Biopython code that builds the backbone (N, CA, C, O; Angstrom):
import numpy as np
from Bio.PDB.StructureBuilder import StructureBuilder

atoms = [
    (1, "MET", "N", (-24.247, 25.945, 75.695)),
    (1, "MET", "CA", (-22.992, 25.389, 75.222)),
    (1, "MET", "C", (-23.265, 24.056, 74.529)),
    (1, "MET", "O", (-23.975, 23.206, 75.067)),
    (2, "GLU", "N", (-22.701, 23.877, 73.341)),
    (2, "GLU", "CA", (-22.871, 22.617, 72.610)),
    (2, "GLU", "C", (-21.959, 21.555, 73.182)),
    (2, "GLU", "O", (-20.859, 21.846, 73.652)),
    (3, "GLU", "N", (-22.435, 20.305, 73.136)),
    (3, "GLU", "CA", (-21.647, 19.210, 73.678)),
    (3, "GLU", "C", (-21.063, 18.312, 72.604)),
    (3, "GLU", "O", (-20.349, 17.366, 72.935)),
    (4, "GLY", "N", (-21.328, 18.560, 71.362)),
    (4, "GLY", "CA", (-20.804, 17.726, 70.297)),
    (4, "GLY", "C", (-21.551, 17.981, 69.011)),
    (4, "GLY", "O", (-22.505, 18.758, 68.961)),
    (5, "ALA", "N", (-21.104, 17.320, 67.991)),
    (5, "ALA", "CA", (-21.739, 17.495, 66.693)),
    (5, "ALA", "C", (-21.778, 16.160, 65.971)),
    (5, "ALA", "O", (-20.935, 15.289, 66.189)),
    (6, "ILE", "N", (-22.757, 16.020, 65.122)),
    (6, "ILE", "CA", (-22.863, 14.836, 64.279)),
    (6, "ILE", "C", (-22.695, 15.295, 62.845)),
    (6, "ILE", "O", (-23.405, 16.185, 62.379)),
    (7, "ILE", "N", (-21.751, 14.683, 62.151)),
    (7, "ILE", "CA", (-21.523, 15.031, 60.758)),
    (7, "ILE", "C", (-22.398, 14.125, 59.897)),
    (7, "ILE", "O", (-22.284, 12.901, 59.949)),
    (8, "GLN", "N", (-23.256, 14.734, 59.120)),
    (8, "GLN", "CA", (-24.132, 13.981, 58.228)),
    (8, "GLN", "C", (-23.496, 13.949, 56.845)),
    (8, "GLN", "O", (-23.207, 14.998, 56.270)),
    (9, "HIS", "N", (-23.279, 12.768, 56.314)),
    (9, "HIS", "CA", (-22.723, 12.625, 54.974)),
    (9, "HIS", "C", (-23.858, 12.481, 53.962)),
    (9, "HIS", "O", (-24.798, 11.716, 54.174)),
    (10, "ASP", "N", (-23.761, 13.218, 52.869)),
    (10, "ASP", "CA", (-24.714, 13.077, 51.773)),
    (10, "ASP", "C", (-23.947, 12.443, 50.618)),
    (10, "ASP", "O", (-23.248, 13.137, 49.880)),
    (11, "ILE", "N", (-24.074, 11.134, 50.460)),
    (11, "ILE", "CA", (-23.298, 10.373, 49.488)),
    (11, "ILE", "C", (-23.515, 10.863, 48.060)),
    (11, "ILE", "O", (-22.638, 10.694, 47.212)),
    (12, "LYS", "N", (-24.676, 11.470, 47.781)),
    (12, "LYS", "CA", (-24.954, 11.977, 46.433)),
    (12, "LYS", "C", (-24.077, 13.176, 46.079)),
    (12, "LYS", "O", (-23.799, 13.424, 44.906)),
    (13, "LYS", "N", (-23.644, 13.915, 47.100)),
    (13, "LYS", "CA", (-22.816, 15.100, 46.872)),
    (13, "LYS", "C", (-21.321, 14.799, 47.036)),
    (13, "LYS", "O", (-20.485, 15.643, 46.716)),
    (14, "ALA", "N", (-20.989, 13.638, 47.516)),
    (14, "ALA", "CA", (-19.594, 13.311, 47.789)),
    (14, "ALA", "C", (-18.814, 13.029, 46.506)),
    (14, "ALA", "O", (-19.320, 12.360, 45.605)),
    (15, "PRO", "N", (-17.571, 13.542, 46.421)),
    (15, "PRO", "CA", (-16.754, 13.226, 45.241)),
    (15, "PRO", "C", (-16.265, 11.783, 45.316)),
    (15, "PRO", "O", (-15.983, 11.278, 46.402)),
    (16, "LYS", "N", (-16.165, 11.128, 44.180)),
    (16, "LYS", "CA", (-15.670, 9.752, 44.147)),
    (16, "LYS", "C", (-14.155, 9.790, 44.323)),
    (16, "LYS", "O", (-13.440, 10.281, 43.449)),
    (17, "THR", "N", (-13.671, 9.282, 45.432)),
    (17, "THR", "CA", (-12.247, 9.357, 45.762)),
    (17, "THR", "C", (-11.539, 8.013, 45.647)),
    (17, "THR", "O", (-10.324, 7.941, 45.831)),
    (18, "GLY", "N", (-12.266, 6.967, 45.352)),
    (18, "GLY", "CA", (-11.698, 5.624, 45.349)),
    (18, "GLY", "C", (-10.670, 5.345, 44.281)),
    (18, "GLY", "O", (-9.882, 4.412, 44.435)),
    (19, "ASN", "N", (-10.639, 6.112, 43.199)),
    (19, "ASN", "CA", (-9.728, 5.783, 42.109)),
    (19, "ASN", "C", (-8.271, 6.134, 42.396)),
    (19, "ASN", "O", (-7.401, 5.730, 41.625)),
    (20, "TRP", "N", (-7.962, 6.861, 43.461)),
    (20, "TRP", "CA", (-6.573, 7.159, 43.782)),
    (20, "TRP", "C", (-6.076, 6.382, 44.998)),
    (20, "TRP", "O", (-5.015, 6.686, 45.543)),
    (21, "ARG", "N", (-6.822, 5.411, 45.409)),
    (21, "ARG", "CA", (-6.485, 4.598, 46.580)),
    (21, "ARG", "C", (-5.265, 3.711, 46.284)),
    (21, "ARG", "O", (-5.168, 3.127, 45.205)),
    (22, "TYR", "N", (-4.332, 3.612, 47.252)),
    (22, "TYR", "CA", (-3.160, 2.745, 47.134)),
    (22, "TYR", "C", (-3.437, 1.391, 47.792)),
    (22, "TYR", "O", (-3.117, 0.343, 47.231)),
    (23, "MET", "N", (-4.027, 1.424, 48.969)),
    (23, "MET", "CA", (-4.376, 0.213, 49.702)),
    (23, "MET", "C", (-5.897, 0.047, 49.670)),
    (23, "MET", "O", (-6.643, 1.022, 49.576)),
    (24, "LYS", "N", (-6.332, -1.199, 49.750)),
    (24, "LYS", "CA", (-7.757, -1.502, 49.654)),
    (24, "LYS", "C", (-8.170, -2.384, 50.837)),
    (24, "LYS", "O", (-7.577, -3.441, 51.052)),
    (25, "PRO", "N", (-9.177, -1.963, 51.605)),
    (25, "PRO", "CA", (-9.649, -2.821, 52.691)),
    (25, "PRO", "C", (-10.528, -3.945, 52.150)),
    (25, "PRO", "O", (-11.352, -3.730, 51.260)),
    (26, "GLU", "N", (-10.347, -5.113, 52.683)),
    (26, "GLU", "CA", (-11.189, -6.257, 52.304)),
    (26, "GLU", "C", (-11.815, -6.805, 53.580)),
    (26, "GLU", "O", (-11.178, -6.852, 54.633)),
    (27, "VAL", "N", (-13.071, -7.218, 53.467)),
    (27, "VAL", "CA", (-13.802, -7.746, 54.617)),
    (27, "VAL", "C", (-13.890, -9.261, 54.506)),
    (27, "VAL", "O", (-14.353, -9.794, 53.497)),
    (28, "ASP", "N", (-13.443, -9.946, 55.550)),
    (28, "ASP", "CA", (-13.606, -11.396, 55.641)),
    (28, "ASP", "C", (-14.996, -11.619, 56.242)),
    (28, "ASP", "O", (-15.184, -11.491, 57.452)),
    (29, "LYS", "N", (-15.960, -11.949, 55.394)),
    (29, "LYS", "CA", (-17.359, -12.078, 55.823)),
    (29, "LYS", "C", (-17.551, -13.202, 56.847)),
    (29, "LYS", "O", (-18.503, -13.173, 57.626)),
    (30, "GLU", "N", (-16.663, -14.178, 56.849)),
    (30, "GLU", "CA", (-16.747, -15.258, 57.839)),
    (30, "GLU", "C", (-16.351, -14.760, 59.224)),
    (30, "GLU", "O", (-16.927, -15.178, 60.228)),
    (31, "LYS", "N", (-15.361, -13.860, 59.275)),
    (31, "LYS", "CA", (-14.877, -13.322, 60.545)),
    (31, "LYS", "C", (-15.748, -12.187, 61.080)),
    (31, "LYS", "O", (-15.884, -12.016, 62.291)),
    (32, "CYS", "N", (-16.337, -11.415, 60.167)),
    (32, "CYS", "CA", (-17.118, -10.237, 60.554)),
    (32, "CYS", "C", (-18.279, -10.648, 61.456)),
    (32, "CYS", "O", (-19.065, -11.530, 61.110)),
    (33, "ILE", "N", (-18.376, -9.994, 62.621)),
    (33, "ILE", "CA", (-19.438, -10.317, 63.575)),
    (33, "ILE", "C", (-20.629, -9.360, 63.462)),
    (33, "ILE", "O", (-21.607, -9.493, 64.197)),
    (34, "GLY", "N", (-20.541, -8.399, 62.543)),
    (34, "GLY", "CA", (-21.655, -7.483, 62.323)),
    (34, "GLY", "C", (-21.839, -6.446, 63.409)),
    (34, "GLY", "O", (-22.951, -5.968, 63.631)),
    (35, "CYS", "N", (-20.754, -6.091, 64.094)),
    (35, "CYS", "CA", (-20.854, -5.142, 65.216)),
    (35, "CYS", "C", (-20.988, -3.689, 64.757)),
    (35, "CYS", "O", (-21.438, -2.841, 65.527)),
    (36, "ALA", "N", (-20.601, -3.393, 63.510)),
    (36, "ALA", "CA", (-20.674, -2.052, 62.916)),
    (36, "ALA", "C", (-19.742, -1.042, 63.580)),
    (36, "ALA", "O", (-19.954, 0.164, 63.455)),
    (37, "THR", "N", (-18.725, -1.511, 64.275)),
    (37, "THR", "CA", (-17.757, -0.604, 64.891)),
    (37, "THR", "C", (-17.060, 0.241, 63.836)),
    (37, "THR", "O", (-16.754, 1.407, 64.085)),
    (38, "CYS", "N", (-16.806, -0.321, 62.672)),
    (38, "CYS", "CA", (-16.087, 0.365, 61.596)),
    (38, "CYS", "C", (-16.884, 1.502, 60.970)),
    (38, "CYS", "O", (-16.297, 2.472, 60.490)),
    (39, "VAL", "N", (-18.180, 1.403, 60.967)),
    (39, "VAL", "CA", (-19.031, 2.352, 60.236)),
    (39, "VAL", "C", (-18.827, 3.805, 60.676)),
    (39, "VAL", "O", (-18.575, 4.647, 59.814)),
    (40, "PRO", "N", (-18.919, 4.147, 61.960)),
    (40, "PRO", "CA", (-18.770, 5.563, 62.323)),
    (40, "PRO", "C", (-17.342, 6.090, 62.199)),
    (40, "PRO", "O", (-17.138, 7.304, 62.190)),
    (41, "PHE", "N", (-16.359, 5.210, 62.104)),
    (41, "PHE", "CA", (-14.974, 5.645, 62.001)),
    (41, "PHE", "C", (-14.543, 5.952, 60.575)),
    (41, "PHE", "O", (-13.509, 6.592, 60.381)),
    (42, "CYS", "N", (-15.294, 5.522, 59.579)),
    (42, "CYS", "CA", (-14.920, 5.742, 58.181)),
    (42, "CYS", "C", (-15.077, 7.222, 57.831)),
    (42, "CYS", "O", (-16.190, 7.748, 57.874)),
    (43, "PRO", "N", (-13.965, 7.910, 57.480)),
    (43, "PRO", "CA", (-14.063, 9.347, 57.196)),
    (43, "PRO", "C", (-14.824, 9.669, 55.908)),
    (43, "PRO", "O", (-15.249, 10.807, 55.713)),
    (44, "GLU", "N", (-14.999, 8.685, 55.035)),
    (44, "GLU", "CA", (-15.718, 8.906, 53.782)),
    (44, "GLU", "C", (-17.118, 8.309, 53.795)),
    (44, "GLU", "O", (-17.815, 8.362, 52.782)),
    (45, "ALA", "N", (-17.539, 7.748, 54.909)),
    (45, "ALA", "CA", (-18.846, 7.092, 55.031)),
    (45, "ALA", "C", (-19.020, 6.051, 53.926)),
    (45, "ALA", "O", (-20.087, 5.944, 53.321)),
    (46, "ALA", "N", (-17.956, 5.288, 53.673)),
    (46, "ALA", "CA", (-17.949, 4.303, 52.589)),
    (46, "ALA", "C", (-18.291, 2.891, 53.062)),
    (46, "ALA", "O", (-18.228, 1.943, 52.279)),
    (47, "ILE", "N", (-18.650, 2.748, 54.324)),
    (47, "ILE", "CA", (-18.981, 1.421, 54.860)),
    (47, "ILE", "C", (-20.425, 1.426, 55.332)),
    (47, "ILE", "O", (-20.862, 2.335, 56.038)),
    (48, "GLU", "N", (-21.150, 0.405, 54.934)),
    (48, "GLU", "CA", (-22.492, 0.201, 55.465)),
    (48, "GLU", "C", (-22.675, -1.278, 55.769)),
    (48, "GLU", "O", (-21.936, -2.126, 55.269)),
    (49, "MET", "N", (-23.645, -1.562, 56.574)),
    (49, "MET", "CA", (-23.912, -2.941, 56.954)),
    (49, "MET", "C", (-24.969, -3.493, 56.006)),
    (49, "MET", "O", (-26.057, -2.933, 55.872)),
    (50, "LYS", "N", (-24.630, -4.605, 55.351)),
    (50, "LYS", "CA", (-25.562, -5.229, 54.412)),
    (50, "LYS", "C", (-25.683, -6.714, 54.711)),
    (50, "LYS", "O", (-24.715, -7.370, 55.096)),
    (51, "ARG", "N", (-26.874, -7.221, 54.529)),
    (51, "ARG", "CA", (-27.139, -8.644, 54.717)),
    (51, "ARG", "C", (-27.039, -9.328, 53.356)),
    (51, "ARG", "O", (-27.770, -8.980, 52.429)),
    (52, "GLY", "N", (-26.150, -10.285, 53.237)),
    (52, "GLY", "CA", (-25.973, -11.020, 51.994)),
    (52, "GLY", "C", (-26.937, -12.183, 51.890)),
    (52, "GLY", "O", (-27.726, -12.444, 52.798)),
    (53, "GLN", "N", (-26.860, -12.871, 50.773)),
    (53, "GLN", "CA", (-27.724, -14.034, 50.523)),
    (53, "GLN", "C", (-27.552, -15.077, 51.626)),
    (53, "GLN", "O", (-26.451, -15.589, 51.831)),
    (54, "GLY", "N", (-28.608, -15.385, 52.319)),
    (54, "GLY", "CA", (-28.588, -16.418, 53.350)),
    (54, "GLY", "C", (-27.935, -16.007, 54.659)),
    (54, "GLY", "O", (-27.792, -16.847, 55.548)),
    (55, "GLN", "N", (-27.531, -14.747, 54.816)),
    (55, "GLN", "CA", (-26.915, -14.291, 56.061)),
    (55, "GLN", "C", (-27.988, -13.836, 57.037)),
    (55, "GLN", "O", (-28.938, -13.147, 56.664)),
    (56, "LYS", "N", (-27.818, -14.232, 58.292)),
    (56, "LYS", "CA", (-28.761, -13.815, 59.330)),
    (56, "LYS", "C", (-28.436, -12.414, 59.834)),
    (56, "LYS", "O", (-29.331, -11.654, 60.205)),
    (57, "LYS", "N", (-27.150, -12.081, 59.844)),
    (57, "LYS", "CA", (-26.710, -10.801, 60.380)),
    (57, "LYS", "C", (-26.043, -9.971, 59.283)),
    (57, "LYS", "O", (-25.347, -10.509, 58.421)),
    (58, "ALA", "N", (-26.264, -8.661, 59.325)),
    (58, "ALA", "CA", (-25.638, -7.763, 58.354)),
    (58, "ALA", "C", (-24.138, -7.709, 58.609)),
    (58, "ALA", "O", (-23.690, -7.747, 59.755)),
    (59, "LYS", "N", (-23.378, -7.622, 57.543)),
    (59, "LYS", "CA", (-21.915, -7.568, 57.621)),
    (59, "LYS", "C", (-21.425, -6.282, 56.964)),
    (59, "LYS", "O", (-22.146, -5.661, 56.183)),
    (60, "ALA", "N", (-20.200, -5.888, 57.285)),
    (60, "ALA", "CA", (-19.608, -4.676, 56.720)),
    (60, "ALA", "C", (-19.445, -4.823, 55.209)),
    (60, "ALA", "O", (-18.982, -5.854, 54.721)),
    (61, "ASP", "N", (-19.833, -3.780, 54.479)),
    (61, "ASP", "CA", (-19.701, -3.751, 53.025)),
    (61, "ASP", "C", (-19.089, -2.404, 52.648)),
    (61, "ASP", "O", (-19.575, -1.356, 53.074)),
    (62, "ILE", "N", (-18.035, -2.434, 51.857)),
    (62, "ILE", "CA", (-17.288, -1.221, 51.528)),
    (62, "ILE", "C", (-17.589, -0.769, 50.105)),
    (62, "ILE", "O", (-17.539, -1.566, 49.168)),
    (63, "ASP", "N", (-17.900, 0.511, 49.951)),
    (63, "ASP", "CA", (-18.140, 1.107, 48.641)),
    (63, "ASP", "C", (-16.798, 1.629, 48.131)),
    (63, "ASP", "O", (-16.322, 2.669, 48.587)),
    (64, "TYR", "N", (-16.194, 0.918, 47.193)),
    (64, "TYR", "CA", (-14.858, 1.252, 46.714)),
    (64, "TYR", "C", (-14.808, 2.496, 45.825)),
    (64, "TYR", "O", (-13.721, 2.982, 45.512)),
    (65, "GLU", "N", (-15.949, 3.009, 45.420)),
    (65, "GLU", "CA", (-15.947, 4.268, 44.670)),
    (65, "GLU", "C", (-15.585, 5.442, 45.574)),
    (65, "GLU", "O", (-15.093, 6.466, 45.101)),
    (66, "TYR", "N", (-15.827, 5.293, 46.863)),
    (66, "TYR", "CA", (-15.581, 6.381, 47.809)),
    (66, "TYR", "C", (-14.473, 6.078, 48.812)),
    (66, "TYR", "O", (-13.949, 7.005, 49.429)),
    (67, "CYS", "N", (-14.102, 4.826, 48.995)),
    (67, "CYS", "CA", (-13.072, 4.433, 49.958)),
    (67, "CYS", "C", (-11.714, 4.985, 49.529)),
    (67, "CYS", "O", (-11.293, 4.792, 48.388)),
    (68, "LYS", "N", (-11.027, 5.674, 50.449)),
    (68, "LYS", "CA", (-9.705, 6.223, 50.162)),
    (68, "LYS", "C", (-8.592, 5.251, 50.535)),
    (68, "LYS", "O", (-7.432, 5.491, 50.199)),
    (69, "GLY", "N", (-8.916, 4.171, 51.213)),
    (69, "GLY", "CA", (-7.893, 3.207, 51.605)),
    (69, "GLY", "C", (-7.078, 3.651, 52.803)),
    (69, "GLY", "O", (-5.910, 3.281, 52.920)),
    (70, "CYS", "N", (-7.656, 4.427, 53.686)),
    (70, "CYS", "CA", (-6.915, 4.966, 54.838)),
    (70, "CYS", "C", (-6.573, 3.899, 55.880)),
    (70, "CYS", "O", (-5.589, 4.041, 56.606)),
    (71, "GLY", "N", (-7.375, 2.835, 55.961)),
    (71, "GLY", "CA", (-7.095, 1.745, 56.889)),
    (71, "GLY", "C", (-7.662, 1.904, 58.285)),
    (71, "GLY", "O", (-7.420, 1.057, 59.145)),
    (72, "VAL", "N", (-8.403, 2.958, 58.529)),
    (72, "VAL", "CA", (-8.985, 3.167, 59.857)),
    (72, "VAL", "C", (-9.917, 2.009, 60.220)),
    (72, "VAL", "O", (-9.911, 1.537, 61.357)),
    (73, "CYS", "N", (-10.708, 1.559, 59.263)),
    (73, "CYS", "CA", (-11.646, 0.457, 59.520)),
    (73, "CYS", "C", (-10.919, -0.811, 59.966)),
    (73, "CYS", "O", (-11.386, -1.516, 60.861)),
    (74, "ALA", "N", (-9.788, -1.096, 59.348)),
    (74, "ALA", "CA", (-9.006, -2.278, 59.715)),
    (74, "ALA", "C", (-8.433, -2.141, 61.121)),
    (74, "ALA", "O", (-8.330, -3.124, 61.856)),
    (75, "GLU", "N", (-8.062, -0.925, 61.488)),
    (75, "GLU", "CA", (-7.499, -0.685, 62.819)),
    (75, "GLU", "C", (-8.538, -0.840, 63.930)),
    (75, "GLU", "O", (-8.225, -1.357, 65.003)),
    (76, "VAL", "N", (-9.775, -0.394, 63.680)),
    (76, "VAL", "CA", (-10.783, -0.402, 64.746)),
    (76, "VAL", "C", (-11.584, -1.693, 64.819)),
    (76, "VAL", "O", (-12.306, -1.905, 65.793)),
    (77, "CYS", "N", (-11.478, -2.565, 63.818)),
    (77, "CYS", "CA", (-12.246, -3.813, 63.826)),
    (77, "CYS", "C", (-11.807, -4.684, 65.000)),
    (77, "CYS", "O", (-10.638, -5.063, 65.071)),
    (78, "PRO", "N", (-12.711, -5.010, 65.919)),
    (78, "PRO", "CA", (-12.326, -5.767, 67.116)),
    (78, "PRO", "C", (-11.927, -7.214, 66.851)),
    (78, "PRO", "O", (-11.230, -7.818, 67.666)),
    (79, "VAL", "N", (-12.357, -7.780, 65.727)),
    (79, "VAL", "CA", (-12.021, -9.180, 65.418)),
    (79, "VAL", "C", (-11.081, -9.286, 64.218)),
    (79, "VAL", "O", (-10.816, -10.381, 63.722)),
    (80, "LYS", "N", (-10.579, -8.135, 63.755)),
    (80, "LYS", "CA", (-9.645, -8.083, 62.615)),
    (80, "LYS", "C", (-10.226, -8.761, 61.366)),
    (80, "LYS", "O", (-9.528, -9.488, 60.658)),
    (81, "ALA", "N", (-11.508, -8.509, 61.114)),
    (81, "ALA", "CA", (-12.170, -9.059, 59.931)),
    (81, "ALA", "C", (-11.898, -8.193, 58.707)),
    (81, "ALA", "O", (-12.169, -8.615, 57.582)),
    (82, "ILE", "N", (-11.369, -6.994, 58.906)),
    (82, "ILE", "CA", (-11.014, -6.122, 57.791)),
    (82, "ILE", "C", (-9.494, -6.041, 57.744)),
    (82, "ILE", "O", (-8.835, -5.771, 58.748)),
    (83, "PHE", "N", (-8.961, -6.280, 56.562)),
    (83, "PHE", "CA", (-7.511, -6.224, 56.380)),
    (83, "PHE", "C", (-7.207, -5.441, 55.109)),
    (83, "PHE", "O", (-8.031, -5.373, 54.197)),
    (84, "MET", "N", (-6.022, -4.855, 55.059)),
    (84, "MET", "CA", (-5.621, -4.010, 53.940)),
    (84, "MET", "C", (-4.792, -4.816, 52.942)),
    (84, "MET", "O", (-3.921, -5.598, 53.324)),
    (85, "LYS", "N", (-5.086, -4.606, 51.636)),
    (85, "LYS", "CA", (-4.342, -5.252, 50.549)),
    (85, "LYS", "C", (-3.910, -4.196, 49.546)),
    (85, "LYS", "O", (-4.570, -3.169, 49.392)),
    (86, "LYS", "N", (-2.795, -4.451, 48.864)),
    (86, "LYS", "CA", (-2.355, -3.548, 47.791)),
    (86, "LYS", "C", (-3.149, -3.835, 46.552)),
    (86, "LYS", "O", (-2.944, -3.190, 45.523)),
]
sb = StructureBuilder()
sb.init_structure("model")
sb.init_model(0)
sb.init_chain("A")
sb.init_seg("    ")
for serial, (resi, resn, name, xyz) in enumerate(atoms, 1):
    if name == "N":
        sb.init_residue(resn, " ", resi, " ")
    sb.init_atom(name, np.array(xyz, "f"), 0.0, 1.0, " ", f" {name:<3s}", serial, name[0])
structure = sb.get_structure()
């Protein structure tokens, strides 16, 4: 009996869905603690953790070509570093 499944996203095969988005998530890099809680919840696998210039810890980075603007990332962020904008 199987106990679960892992969905593997292949970004090269994914259709670009970002152009029909109504709301857009924005990451406050100062607030982001780099916990990556948002990453597994993104249904489009449009979030990855990236280290910016001079940053010690990787922060959430959103690929807007694939982000649908669903807002799940903003809901699950424990420090509310992701917020939705029109």
